[in-house]
N, C-alpha and C positions, 0 to 999 in steps of 0.2 A: 576550519570549522569551529564555530563558537556556540556555546550552549548558555542560554539566559533563562533564569528562573524569575518569572514576573511576580511582583508583589501581590498578595492576596490574603484575605482573612482566613481562607480555607486551609492555609498551611498550618494554622493553629489547631484545626480539626483533624489533621492528617494522622493516620495510624503510623505512617512512616515519615521520617524526618526529611526535610528538604535537602539536606546534605547527602543523605543516602540515595534519594531520588536522582540527584545530579550525578552522583558517582555511578549509579547503574546506567543512566543514559549515556554518560561518557564511555563506559565500557562497551555497551552494545553498539553505539554509533561508531566507535573505533573498529569494532569487529566487522560491521557492515562496510565501512570505508575500505578495509583491506580487500574485501571481496569485489566491491564495485570499482571497476577500472576507470580512473579519471573523473571522480565526482568533483563538483565545484569546490574550489578552495575557499570560496566566500559563503559557504553554506552556514546558515544560522538556524538553530533549533531553539524555539521559545517554548517554555513550559509553564502551564498554569492549571491548577486543579479546577474541576467543575465546569469546564466549558460544555456547551450544549451537545456536542457530537460524541459524547462518551457512549461506547457500545453497551447496551443493556445486558448483553450476555458475557461481557468480559471486564467491564469497569474501566476500560482504557480506550482512548481515541486519538486520532491524529489527522492532520490535513497538510497537504503540500500545495503551496501557492505558486511556486516557480522553482527554478533550479537552486535558488539561494535561501528559501524560507520554508520551514516546516514548523507546525505547532504540535505539541504533545499534551494531552490532558488525561486526567484520571479521576475516579471517585476517591476522595481522600479517606473514606472509611474502609477502602479495600474490601468490598463485599464478598469477594471470592478467596480472600486470604492472601498472605504475603507471597507464597510460592507461585500461585497462579498469577498474581500481579506481575511478578518478575517475568514470567513466561509471556504474558500478553504484552507487556511493555517491550520486550525484545522483538516480538512479532511486529508490533506497530512501528518501531523504529526501522526495522529492516524493510518493511513494506513502504513506508514513506520515503526512505532514502533511495529506494529503487525508483519511485516516482520522480524524485528530484533529478536523478541521473537521466531519466527519460526526457524530462522537460529541458535539460541542458542541450540535448541534441534535437528536441522536437518541441518548439514553443507551442503554447496552448492553442488548440483549434476548437471551433464551435461545431464539432461533429460528434455524434454519438459513438461512431467507430473509434475515434481517438481515445475517448474515455473508457470504452470497452477494452481496448488493447492495453491501455495504461493500467487498469485495474487487474487485468489478467497477468501482466508482467509482475506486478507487485505480489500477487497471490503465489505465482509459481516460484518467485524468488524467496519469499518468506517461508513458504512451505518447505523448500529444499534446504534452506540454510538456518531457519529459526523455528522449525517444527510448528509452523502455523497450522491452526485448527480449522480455519474457515473454508478450507479448500474442498469444493464440490459437495462433499457429504451426501452424495447420492440423490441430489435434488432433482436431477433431470437425466433423460436419456440422450444419446447422441442426436437422435432425430429432433428432440426438443431444442437442443443447443443450435442445431442447424437452422431451425425455424426462427429462433431468437436472433441468430446472426443476420438473417435476411431483414428482420425488423430493425435491428440496430444499424445495419449498413445502409438502409433506405432513408434514415433520418438525417437530414443535413444539419439540423439544429440540435444541440445537446439538450437533454432534459433528464431529470432524475425522477423516474417513475417509481415511487417508493415501494409499492408492493412487489416490484420486479427487480429491485437492485441486486438481490442475490443471483437472479438469473443472468444479469449483465456480467457479474463477476465470474460466474461459472463459464459463460460463453467466452469471455476474454481469455480465461485460463485454458480452455479447450483449444482456442485458436493458437495461443502461444505454444502449447505442447505439440500441436500439429506442425507448427513452424520449426520447433526444435528437432522433431523427428525427421522431417523432410530435408532440412538444411544441414544438420549436423552441428549447428551453432548452439551454444549454451544460452541460458536466459540473460546473462550479462551482455553477451554480444548482441542479442536481439534487442536489448533495451536501448541500444544506440541507433536502431533503425526506425524508420517512419512506420506509422500504422499501416500504410498502404503496402510497404515492402514486407512487413510481417504477414499481412493478409495474403500477399502473393506467395510467400514461402509456405504458408499453411495449406495452399492448394485447395481452398474451400470454394465450392461453386454451387 
């Protein structure tokens, strides 16, 4: 695993030094790597402040492109303070590294169910191991999630319906938790399975 800090003028604006950011990412990535069985040895994490996918509620963001590439970004002004920055940074790294492991065993598919399960796995993993805060938060009942499951499962082509992204994350986490309960497998074991197998284990009909 390699961590690369990309050059940017925004490092000069940053409340926290690039050296400190790299040290934190190394720490959290090593912690996640210990929990995730058999992640890619060729994983690269690139870091650049102020990319467009920063969460407005956390000041941190991340994306996973495949089993070998993750990006991490953040608001250099740390709008929620240093303590929250560290918390949200750890959450993002755990979340994205779970995605990378899933993609190692399950190459990208153009199905909404694939992305629903992928995000659900990431949420369940970072909630359990990194105290993630974005988990369900009471947004929907079980009936709502079942209805959204039918919607996501019926879509053969993936799409990001922005007003409903939160519902997709919640539905994915709900399916993963059902699969955990029914199978006795933990979230790391489930991360190595296909979305169809996780759906089968969830026993959702």
